[in-house]
N, C-alpha and C positions, 0 to 999 in steps of 0.2 A: 902450940904443941909441935914439936919437931918429929918428923917421920924418921924411920930407920935409915932412909937415904940421905939424911942430913938437911933436908929442906923443910921449910915450914908448910905443913899440910894445910891445904885449902887457903893458902895465903892470897889475899887480894881478890877472892872470888866468893864473897858472901851472899850475893844476891840471886842465886839461882837454886833450883830444887836439888841439884846434885850436891851442892854445898851442905844442905841440911842432911842428906843421906850420908855424906862423908863424916859429918860431925857425929851422927848417931853411931856409925860403925866405930869411930874413934873412941866413943864413950864405952862401947861394949868390948872392943879389942884395941886398947891404946898401943899395943905392941906391934900391930900390923901396919905396913905401909899402904895407905889407901891412895897413893899417887896414881896408879894405873886407873883406878875407879874414876878419878877426877877427869881423866881424858876420855876413856872409853864410855863412861856414863854420859858425858856431855855430847860426845859424837852421837850416841844412840838417841839421846833426848832431842838433840837438834834434828836428827833424821826423822824422828816420829812427828815432831811439830811441823817440819817442812812438808812431809807427806800429807798431813792434814790440810795445810793451808795452800801450798803451792799449786795444787791441782785445780784451783778455781777456774782458770782459763780453759783447762781441759774438760772439766765438768760442764761448762757452758756449751762446749762443742759435743757433749755426749760421749766423751772418751774417758777411760780410766788411764792412769799413768802407764800401766803395763801395755795397754793397747797402743798408746802414743809411742812408747818405746819401740814397739814392733814396726809401726809405720815410719818412725824416724830412722830406724836401721835400714829399711828399704830405701828411704829417700836419700840418706847420706852416702850409702854405698853406690847408689845409682844403677844397680842391676838386680836381677832376680837372685833370690836366696832360697835355699832349701829350709824346711822347718828346723833341721838340726843346726844349720848355720845361724838362723834367727835365734835359736835357744842360746847359742854361744855369744852372739852379739848382745843379747839382752840379759844375760845371766839368769835365764829362766829354765824351768824344766821342760822337757819335750811335751809332756801332757798339757802343761799350761799354755804353751805356744799353740798346740793343736786346737785347744778350746778357743783361744783368742782369735786364731785365724778363721775359725768357723764363723764367729760373730762378725769379724771384719769383712768376710766374704759375703755374708748375708746382707751387710749394709752397703755393699758395692764399693768398698774401699780398697780391697785387694782381689787379685785373681790368682787361682792356682791352675797349673797345668802339669800333666804327667810327663815324666821323662820318656823319651822315645825308646831308649835302650833298657830302662829298668822301671817297671811299672810300680815298684815300691817307693820310688823317689818322686817327690812333687817339687815344683819350682813355683815360687810366689813372687808376684810383682805388684806394685802399686797401680791402681787404676788412675785415670785422670782426676777423678773425684778425690781419691786418696791423696794424690800429690797436691792438689789444690787445698785440701784440708790442712795438711802438714804445713805447707807454705803460708797459709793464713794464720795458723795458731802460733807458729814458732816466734814471730816477732813479739806477740803479746806475752807469751810465756817468758821470753828473755827479759822483757820489760818488767814483768812481775818479779822475776828473780833478782834483777838489778835493784828494785825497790827494797826487797827483803834484805839484801846485802848492804844497803846504804848506811846501816848503822855502823859499819866499819869504813874507815877512810881507805882510799885506794892502796896505800902502802900496806895497811893491815890485811886487805883482801889479797894482795899479792903474797904476803907472808903466809897467810892461812892456806892459800892455794898451793904454795910450794911445800909446806909442811904436810898437808894432806896428800899431795902427790907423792912425796917421799914415803910416807907411811903406806899408802896404797900399793905403790910399786914393790915395796918390800913384802907386804902381806901377800900380794899376788904371786910373788916368787918363792915365798918361804912358808906359807901357811900350812901346806901339806906336811912339812917337817914338824911343825908345832903340834899337829893333831896326833902324831904317832906316839 
């Protein structure tokens, strides 16, 4: 079946769950181009599966992905950050960051200190234990991610990274206009 954009809908991609969804929509609405669904649906499905599986090294360390993202942001920037800066670095809400920081502080992985000039502002830094935890987990996490991506050859990985980078860059720059 040819989609309105002139290409074969679902061509060469029959073995995943999104293909079945696309075929079902094509049966109900053969006049609609389901091409975007083939991409967005697969991105969303991959993200969901990766979130379920990839966090195994983190779970063994007693961390959630969002907690690790906060610790990682502090480690890779190499300096203190405010909760607002951490929210921007990790694409999280302020309330979520506050909750996670409380938990990480109780575990002794981060420390908060007030700003000398503005008592409403806090500065967060990794403790030695937090830095050691991130440095210990990161190689295992990267090894796990390498194993997950091994189903693609290096050239395919590079192509996928490039295409996703292009899409992400455009979405980050233009998504606000699409919402209007």
